[in-house]
N, C-alpha and C positions, 0 to 999 in steps of 0.2 A: 351397805350395812356396816355400822361401826363395830370395831372389836372391843373386847373388855378394856384393853389398854387405852384405846382412844376415848372411850366413855369415862374411864377413871381420870384420865388427864384433863378432860373437859370439866369434870366435876371438881377436881382439885384446883384447877386454874380459876374457876368461878368462886369457890367457897374458901379455899385455903391456899391462895397463890404463893404465899411465903414458904410453903412446905412442899410444893410439887416437885421441884428438882431433887431435893434431898430424898424424898420418898422413892422417886424413880431410880435413884442411885443406891437404894437398899437400906436407907436409914429407917429406924423404928419411928413410930408416930411421935414418941417422946423426944427422940433425938432431932426430929424435924420441927420441934417446937409446939407440938399439939398436946394439950393437957387432956385429962380424962373426959372432960365435958366436950372438947373438940372431937374426940374419938366417938363419943356417943352421937354427936351431931353428924359426923361422917357416916356412921351406921344408918342413921335415919335417912340421910341423903342417898345412900346406897339402895335402901328399900324403895325410895321414890323413883330413882333413876332406873333401876333394874326390875322393879315390880316384884320384890322379894320380901313380902311381909312375914316370911317364916324366920327371919333373923330374930334372935332373942335379945341381942344387945350385949351378951357376954362372950361372944365368939372372938372378938377383937379387943385388945387392951393397949395400953400405952407402949408396951414392949413389942407389940405386933408390927409387922411390916406390910407394905403394899402387896408383897407376894402372898402373905396370909389372906389378905382381902380377896385377891384373885382366886385363890384356892377355895375360899369360902363361897364365893359367887358360883364357881364351877360346881361345887358340891350341892348347890340348890338348883342346878339346872341352867344357869346362865352360860351362854356360849359366846 
């Protein structure tokens, strides 16, 4: 079974490869080169990947980090 980190890395490598390393190093989405539309796309992909249709889309923004995404996923029951 894959961990949240493994799933996030696979998702980022597939959809946002230019941002993966920066995000895993603690950069915000904005600092990793992701604009607001890319963050929305990332949220949609999180919903698909992790089966979390409860995300509203406003939990993460350009200044958020991957750690914020991990915490969000944990808060909706993803382990």
